[in-house]
VMD Tcl script that draws the C-alpha trace (Angstrom):
set ca {
  {9.89 -32.33 -42.30}
  {10.52 -35.97 -41.43}
  {13.26 -34.86 -39.01}
  {10.82 -32.55 -37.20}
  {8.18 -35.29 -36.97}
  {10.82 -37.68 -35.66}
  {11.90 -35.22 -32.95}
  {8.28 -34.60 -31.94}
  {7.73 -38.33 -31.63}
  {10.85 -38.71 -29.50}
  {9.70 -35.88 -27.26}
  {6.24 -37.44 -26.90}
  {7.82 -40.75 -25.97}
  {10.03 -39.06 -23.38}
  {7.10 -37.05 -21.96}
  {4.95 -40.19 -21.72}
  {7.76 -42.00 -19.92}
  {8.33 -39.02 -17.58}
  {4.65 -38.97 -16.64}
  {4.79 -42.70 -15.92}
  {7.48 -42.16 -13.26}
  {5.90 -39.06 -11.69}
  {4.40 -38.91 -8.19}
  {1.21 -41.00 -8.26}
  {-0.19 -39.16 -5.23}
  {-0.65 -35.91 -7.18}
  {-1.70 -37.18 -10.63}
  {-5.42 -36.46 -10.06}
  {-4.96 -33.08 -8.37}
  {-6.11 -29.92 -10.13}
  {-3.86 -29.02 -13.13}
  {-1.56 -31.96 -12.41}
  {-2.73 -34.32 -15.18}
  {-0.53 -32.72 -17.85}
  {1.72 -29.76 -18.55}
  {-0.50 -28.14 -21.22}
  {-2.87 -26.17 -18.91}
  {0.04 -24.65 -16.98}
  {1.85 -23.64 -20.18}
  {-1.34 -22.20 -21.70}
  {-2.09 -20.12 -18.59}
  {1.50 -18.85 -18.58}
  {1.33 -17.95 -22.27}
  {-1.98 -16.10 -21.79}
  {-0.43 -14.19 -18.88}
  {2.62 -13.09 -20.87}
  {0.59 -12.09 -23.93}
  {-1.94 -10.16 -21.86}
  {0.52 -8.17 -19.71}
  {2.89 -7.35 -22.58}
  {0.54 -6.93 -25.56}
  {-3.23 -7.18 -25.14}
  {-3.56 -5.43 -21.76}
  {-1.47 -2.33 -22.56}
  {-3.22 -2.03 -25.96}
  {-6.65 -2.33 -24.30}
  {-5.78 0.36 -21.75}
  {-4.05 2.69 -24.21}
  {-6.98 5.10 -24.64}
  {-8.75 4.36 -21.37}
  {-8.53 5.91 -17.93}
  {-6.75 3.68 -15.37}
  {-8.94 1.62 -13.08}
  {-8.47 2.45 -9.40}
  {-9.28 -1.02 -7.99}
  {-8.42 -0.05 -4.42}
  {-10.54 -2.60 -2.58}
  {-10.05 -5.50 -5.02}
  {-6.29 -4.98 -4.55}
  {-6.57 -4.77 -0.75}
  {-8.64 -7.98 -0.65}
  {-6.29 -9.70 -3.10}
  {-3.22 -8.87 -0.99}
  {-4.75 -10.20 2.19}
  {-5.90 -13.38 0.40}
  {-2.28 -13.86 -0.70}
  {-1.17 -13.38 2.91}
  {-3.58 -16.11 4.04}
  {-2.50 -18.56 1.32}
  {1.21 -18.05 1.96}
  {0.77 -18.31 5.73}
  {-1.06 -21.62 5.21}
  {1.75 -22.94 3.01}
  {4.53 -21.85 5.37}
  {2.84 -23.14 8.53}
  {1.89 -26.47 6.94}
  {5.41 -27.08 5.68}
  {7.03 -26.04 8.96}
  {4.72 -28.18 11.10}
  {4.61 -31.33 8.99}
  {8.31 -31.42 8.10}
  {9.11 -30.96 11.80}
  {6.79 -33.81 12.76}
  {8.41 -36.12 10.20}
  {11.89 -34.94 11.15}
  {13.05 -33.43 7.87}
  {16.74 -32.64 7.51}
  {17.81 -29.10 6.57}
  {20.86 -30.55 4.83}
  {19.66 -33.49 2.73}
  {16.12 -34.78 2.58}
  {14.95 -37.46 0.18}
  {11.42 -37.56 -1.23}
  {9.02 -39.93 0.54}
  {6.30 -40.96 -1.95}
  {4.34 -42.88 0.66}
  {0.82 -42.14 1.89}
  {2.13 -41.08 5.30}
  {-0.37 -38.36 6.37}
  {2.40 -35.87 7.11}
  {4.02 -36.48 3.74}
  {0.69 -36.08 1.94}
  {0.09 -32.76 3.73}
  {3.60 -31.64 2.69}
  {2.75 -32.53 -0.92}
  {-0.55 -30.62 -0.66}
  {1.22 -27.57 0.76}
  {3.66 -27.68 -2.17}
  {0.70 -27.92 -4.57}
  {-0.75 -24.78 -2.97}
  {2.63 -23.12 -3.41}
  {2.54 -24.01 -7.11}
  {-1.03 -22.76 -7.51}
  {-0.28 -19.56 -5.58}
  {2.13 -18.65 -8.39}
  {-0.84 -18.65 -10.75}
  {-2.86 -16.43 -8.41}
  {0.07 -14.04 -7.99}
  {0.07 -13.34 -11.72}
  {-2.71 -10.91 -10.83}
  {0.04 -8.60 -9.51}
  {0.88 -7.71 -13.11}
  {-2.73 -7.69 -14.30}
  {-3.53 -5.03 -11.70}
  {-0.54 -2.97 -12.85}
  {-1.74 -3.09 -16.44}
  {-5.35 -2.18 -15.57}
  {-4.09 0.74 -13.47}
  {-1.72 1.80 -16.26}
  {1.33 1.35 -14.03}
  {3.30 0.10 -17.01}
  {6.61 1.19 -15.53}
  {6.10 -1.56 -12.94}
  {5.84 -4.26 -15.61}
  {9.60 -4.77 -15.78}
  {11.42 -7.72 -17.33}
  {12.33 -8.96 -13.83}
  {8.70 -8.81 -12.72}
  {7.26 -10.64 -15.75}
  {10.13 -13.15 -15.93}
  {9.68 -14.12 -12.28}
  {5.90 -14.58 -12.52}
  {6.06 -16.38 -15.88}
  {8.68 -18.91 -14.76}
  {7.77 -19.82 -11.17}
  {4.40 -21.30 -12.15}
  {5.66 -23.80 -14.79}
  {8.81 -24.66 -12.83}
  {6.81 -25.55 -9.75}
  {4.45 -27.71 -11.81}
  {7.48 -29.93 -12.38}
  {8.38 -29.67 -8.70}
  {4.99 -30.92 -7.55}
  {4.65 -33.49 -10.33}
  {7.92 -35.28 -9.52}
  {9.29 -34.07 -6.19}
  {6.40 -33.07 -3.91}
  {8.51 -33.38 -0.78}
  {12.13 -33.81 0.25}
  {14.47 -30.92 -0.56}
  {11.59 -29.04 -2.26}
  {10.13 -28.03 1.08}
  {12.86 -25.53 2.00}
  {12.54 -23.09 -0.90}
  {8.74 -23.13 -0.78}
  {8.63 -22.63 3.00}
  {11.07 -19.72 3.00}
  {9.50 -18.08 -0.06}
  {5.98 -18.30 1.36}
  {7.21 -16.76 4.63}
  {8.76 -13.86 2.70}
  {5.54 -13.47 0.74}
  {3.55 -13.12 3.96}
  {5.74 -10.11 4.78}
  {5.70 -8.83 1.19}
  {1.92 -8.95 0.72}
  {1.43 -7.41 4.13}
  {3.48 -4.48 2.84}
  {1.49 -4.31 -0.40}
  {-1.81 -4.60 1.47}
  {-0.98 -1.70 3.78}
  {0.28 0.36 0.83}
  {-2.96 -0.23 -1.07}
  {-5.05 1.14 1.80}
  {-4.06 4.70 0.89}
  {-1.59 7.55 1.49}
  {-2.48 7.90 5.16}
  {-0.72 4.57 5.79}
  {2.54 5.50 4.05}
  {4.18 6.42 7.36}
  {4.09 2.73 8.26}
  {5.98 1.71 5.11}
  {9.48 2.98 5.89}
  {10.88 -0.54 5.60}
  {10.58 -0.99 1.81}
  {14.34 -1.22 1.32}
  {14.62 -3.89 4.00}
  {11.95 -5.93 2.23}
  {14.15 -5.93 -0.87}
  {17.15 -6.99 1.24}
  {15.36 -9.97 2.82}
  {14.18 -11.03 -0.63}
  {17.83 -11.08 -1.74}
  {18.83 -13.03 1.38}
  {16.10 -15.55 0.56}
  {17.50 -16.08 -2.95}
  {21.05 -16.56 -1.65}
  {19.85 -18.97 1.06}
  {18.05 -21.04 -1.56}
  {21.17 -21.09 -3.73}
  {23.38 -22.26 -0.85}
  {20.82 -24.90 0.11}
  {20.63 -26.25 -3.45}
  {24.40 -26.13 -3.96}
  {25.20 -28.06 -0.81}
  {22.70 -30.71 -1.89}
  {24.73 -31.17 -5.07}
  {28.09 -31.13 -3.27}
  {27.15 -33.76 -0.69}
  {25.39 -35.81 -3.40}
  {22.06 -35.81 -1.63}
  {19.68 -38.63 -2.59}
  {17.31 -36.28 -4.37}
  {16.72 -35.87 -8.14}
  {19.87 -34.16 -9.40}
  {18.06 -32.57 -12.35}
  {15.80 -30.66 -9.96}
  {18.74 -29.41 -7.89}
  {20.49 -28.13 -11.03}
  {17.28 -26.57 -12.38}
  {16.77 -24.69 -9.12}
  {20.40 -23.61 -9.04}
  {20.46 -22.25 -12.61}
  {17.12 -20.51 -12.12}
  {18.34 -19.02 -8.85}
  {21.37 -17.52 -10.62}
  {19.12 -15.75 -13.15}
  {16.82 -14.36 -10.45}
  {19.67 -13.17 -8.22}
  {21.38 -11.50 -11.18}
  {18.24 -9.61 -12.18}
  {17.33 -8.72 -8.59}
  {20.83 -7.51 -7.76}
  {20.75 -5.32 -10.84}
  {17.45 -3.83 -9.68}
  {18.80 -3.24 -6.16}
  {21.95 -1.55 -7.46}
  {20.00 0.68 -9.84}
  {17.35 1.58 -7.26}
  {19.40 2.03 -4.08}
  {23.11 2.38 -4.88}
  {23.68 4.06 -8.24}
  {20.85 6.59 -8.13}
  {20.16 7.46 -4.48}
  {20.35 11.18 -5.09}
  {18.11 10.98 -8.15}
  {15.54 9.08 -6.11}
  {15.54 11.75 -3.40}
  {15.13 14.52 -5.97}
  {12.18 12.69 -7.52}
  {10.58 12.24 -4.10}
  {10.85 15.98 -3.41}
  {9.39 16.78 -6.83}
  {6.50 14.37 -6.27}
  {5.70 16.00 -2.92}
  {5.65 19.41 -4.58}
  {3.22 18.08 -7.17}
  {1.02 16.67 -4.41}
  {1.66 13.05 -5.32}
  {1.67 10.22 -2.82}
  {2.83 6.63 -2.98}
  {0.05 4.07 -2.93}
  {1.50 0.68 -3.85}
  {4.61 -1.35 -4.56}
  {5.75 -4.52 -6.25}
  {9.15 -6.18 -6.25}
  {10.69 -3.13 -4.66}
  {9.20 -0.56 -7.04}
  {7.20 2.33 -5.57}
  {4.10 3.52 -7.37}
  {2.72 7.06 -7.27}
  {-0.70 8.53 -7.81}
  {-1.95 12.12 -7.74}
  {-4.44 13.10 -5.11}
  {-7.90 13.52 -6.55}
}
mol new
graphics top color blue
foreach p $ca { graphics top sphere $p radius 0.5 }
foreach p [lrange $ca 0 end-1] q [lrange $ca 1 end] { graphics top cylinder $p $q radius 0.2 }
display resetview
């Protein structure tokens, strides 16, 4: 018992020290005072989408939620466009390097706007947890895969650390590219949610998955070269991003192989069967197509 108490005390001392050397510009921003709110929100998300939500919906009819989902997708488009454009414009004005960029903790207006854009990127990962909540409420439980939940449950707490200590510098690249991809992704989801009559415009689902993979590899290369050239940027953050990137790429590659390489014929057979049954696709997430019978 004394050993546990001692370890807790050491952790508290380390956490207090870590907070003392964090970015002073962000310490009063929403959810930035401490790690607890972010961890609690993440825990509630995981428990709801894996336990409480499915149990609640077990004996209920699925909610349709067409217009809430359409509105949600286009809100996500707006948020991600804001993040991407702010990062692109302000880093260009400051002259950020795409090879090695240190963090500027000054009150330079451009740097502050970069930090705010990164905070919005962090907070957008909380908003995007609604992806899974909608799946659960619509009883699309096959969409609640390990990859899907893992990605949503990790990005939010990881980016709390990113904003708290490195709201600038090398952090800009991953957030800018990811938000750009999310503009495309949520555009796809938004069109899909409008109904079956728009399915003819969604022939590019596979290419969306491919550009997501390219994004992950680009982020890995960017982080790795920062380590190799010994960029003046917190090494712990570069390694954290690199290790996390390996896990995401591994899971995403497995999904791509299963969905598009190993079972192409099975997929085509299922599509034919669904057409015979009068089913139409009406939504996607992370490369998975949903189906719903015509009423």
